[in-house]
C-alpha positions as CSV (number, residue, x, y, z in Angstrom):
1,M,-52.3,-4.3,-4.0
2,C,-54.1,-6.4,-1.4
3,Q,-54.2,-9.4,-3.8
4,A,-50.4,-9.1,-4.6
5,A,-49.6,-8.7,-0.9
6,A,-51.7,-11.7,0.0
7,E,-49.8,-13.8,-2.6
8,L,-46.6,-12.8,-0.6
9,G,-48.3,-13.7,2.7
10,F,-49.2,-10.2,3.9
11,Q,-52.5,-8.7,5.0
12,S,-51.1,-5.3,5.8
13,F,-48.4,-3.0,4.4
14,Q,-47.4,0.7,4.4
15,R,-48.8,2.7,1.6
16,N,-49.7,6.2,0.3
17,T,-53.0,6.8,-1.4
18,F,-53.3,6.5,-5.2
19,F,-54.0,10.2,-5.5
20,W,-50.8,11.0,-3.5
21,S,-48.9,8.8,-5.9
22,L,-50.3,10.6,-8.9
23,R,-49.2,14.0,-7.4
24,H,-45.7,12.7,-6.7
25,S,-45.0,10.5,-9.7
26,G,-42.2,11.4,-12.1
27,Y,-39.9,13.1,-9.6
28,E,-36.3,12.2,-10.5
29,F,-35.2,11.3,-7.0
30,Q,-38.1,9.6,-5.4
31,V,-37.6,8.5,-1.8
32,W,-41.3,8.0,-1.0
33,L,-42.8,4.8,-2.2
34,H,-46.4,4.0,-3.3
35,A,-46.3,1.0,-0.9
36,L,-43.8,-0.9,1.1
37,L,-43.9,-4.5,2.5
38,V,-41.3,-5.4,5.2
39,D,-40.5,-9.1,5.9
40,G,-37.6,-9.4,8.2
41,T,-34.7,-8.3,6.0
42,D,-36.7,-8.3,2.8
43,H,-38.3,-5.1,1.6
44,W,-40.8,-5.0,-1.3
45,A,-42.0,-1.8,-3.1
46,W,-45.1,-1.5,-5.2
47,S,-45.0,-0.6,-8.9
48,Y,-48.2,0.7,-10.4
49,G,-46.7,0.2,-13.9
50,E,-46.2,-3.5,-13.2
51,Q,-49.1,-3.9,-10.8
52,S,-46.9,-5.9,-8.5
53,F,-44.4,-5.7,-5.7
54,F,-40.7,-5.9,-6.4
55,M,-37.8,-6.5,-4.0
56,L,-35.6,-3.5,-3.1
57,N,-31.9,-4.1,-2.9
58,D,-30.1,-3.6,0.4
59,A,-28.6,-0.3,-0.6
60,T,-32.0,1.2,-1.6
61,W,-34.5,0.4,1.1
62,P,-32.9,2.3,4.0
63,N,-33.3,5.5,1.9
64,V,-37.1,5.2,1.3
65,N,-40.2,5.9,3.2
66,S,-43.9,5.1,2.7
67,G,-47.2,6.1,4.2
68,P,-49.2,4.7,7.1
69,V,-50.0,1.1,7.6
70,F,-53.0,-0.1,5.5
71,Y,-54.9,-3.3,6.4
72,C,-56.6,-5.3,3.7
73,E,-60.1,-6.6,4.5
């Protein structure tokens, strides 16, 4: 995640732990993300399947939450 975030110009982002994601994966209506980057009006979510961030559309991002801020070293 840190490498992908750095490629987008970020050193920190909101995220839940990997184990949290394992426990919550597969729910039909997910409102909690693995990780979230916020850049002004752009919002990016993490996909473990793709191993990258993808941009959320304007109708989706107000309805999601993520974990505490994580700082890459």
